[in-house]
C-alpha distance (Angstrom), angle and dihedral (degrees) to the residues before:
residue distance angle dihedral
M1 . . .
G2 3.80 . .
S3 3.75 126.7 .
V4 3.79 138.2 -147.9
G5 3.78 126.9 -132.3
I6 3.79 117.7 -141.1
R7 3.79 118.5 -164.1
V8 3.76 121.1 -148.8
P9 3.80 106.7 -172.6
V10 3.78 117.7 -132.0
M11 3.81 92.3 -161.4
P12 3.83 108.4 87.3
A13 3.83 92.1 -143.8
A14 3.80 91.5 56.8
F15 3.79 93.0 48.0
V16 3.81 92.3 48.7
A17 3.81 90.5 48.1
I18 3.80 94.8 56.0
R19 3.85 100.4 25.2
R20 3.79 91.5 -158.6
L21 3.76 143.8 52.5
L22 3.77 113.2 -67.9
V23 3.78 123.9 -137.4
A24 3.78 107.6 -163.2
T25 3.74 148.3 127.6
S26 3.75 121.6 -96.7
A27 3.78 116.8 -93.2
N28 3.78 90.9 -115.7
A29 3.79 137.8 61.0
P30 3.83 116.3 -102.5
G31 3.78 107.6 -76.5
G32 3.80 91.8 8.3
P33 3.78 126.1 122.1
S34 3.80 117.9 -80.5
P35 3.81 108.5 -112.7
A36 3.79 117.6 -130.5
A37 3.83 95.4 -169.7
M38 3.80 137.1 32.2
D39 3.81 93.3 -106.8
E40 3.82 88.4 61.2
V41 3.82 94.9 55.5
P42 3.83 110.0 103.8
P43 3.84 110.6 -109.7
E44 3.81 91.8 -127.0
I45 3.81 88.0 63.6
A46 3.82 100.4 36.6
D47 3.82 93.0 47.9
R48 3.82 92.2 55.0
A49 3.82 96.9 47.3
D50 3.81 117.5 111.8
T51 3.80 91.3 -151.6
V52 3.79 133.3 13.0
T53 3.80 124.7 -169.3
D54 3.79 112.2 -162.9
L55 3.81 110.3 -157.1
G56 3.79 93.8 169.3
R57 3.80 122.2 -113.5
L58 3.79 109.4 -10.5
P59 3.79 121.1 -139.6
G60 3.76 126.1 -134.0
T61 3.74 133.6 17.3
A62 3.79 137.8 -57.1
S63 3.80 116.4 -54.4
S64 3.77 126.0 -101.9
V65 3.80 117.8 -88.9
L66 3.80 120.3 -152.8
D67 3.81 126.2 -172.2
L68 3.81 110.2 -139.6
T69 3.82 97.3 172.2
D70 3.84 94.5 107.8
L71 3.78 106.8 33.5
G72 3.80 90.5 163.5
S73 3.80 87.3 70.1
G74 3.78 93.3 38.2
V75 3.77 137.1 -103.7
R76 3.81 112.8 -51.0
V77 3.80 118.3 -142.8
V78 3.81 106.9 -134.7
R79 3.81 96.4 172.0
A80 3.80 127.9 3.1
G81 3.79 113.4 -141.0
P82 3.79 132.9 -179.1
D83 3.82 90.8 -79.5
M84 3.83 94.0 55.3
D85 3.83 97.2 106.3
G86 3.80 91.5 54.3
L87 3.80 92.1 46.5
L88 3.80 92.6 49.5
S89 3.80 90.5 48.7
R90 3.81 92.2 52.0
L91 3.82 92.1 46.6
D92 3.81 90.2 49.4
R93 3.83 91.5 52.0
M94 3.83 87.9 52.8
D95 3.85 91.4 48.7
V96 3.81 91.4 -119.1
P97 3.82 112.4 154.2
V98 3.82 116.5 -128.9
R99 3.82 125.5 -148.3
R100 3.80 121.5 -162.3
């Protein structure tokens, strides 16, 4: 069975710009470098996007990725990003188990 990734921006400007959850591909090819600015996004991805929000050069590293497909066994951390401590704290307050 397939799955869907839903992005919830940590940056307030990004969240205000879209005002909703965003279902989208990453701005890089699988295994490729994560772009930090629009001029680093591969043209084959940028040219096919319905909407692009350019917030300039972004600081930090790639975002956290959590797998929520089996909540009975807990949330699985796929990739820990700079926001991981805050996410883990929120999950702990909600009594959601986390698998690594």
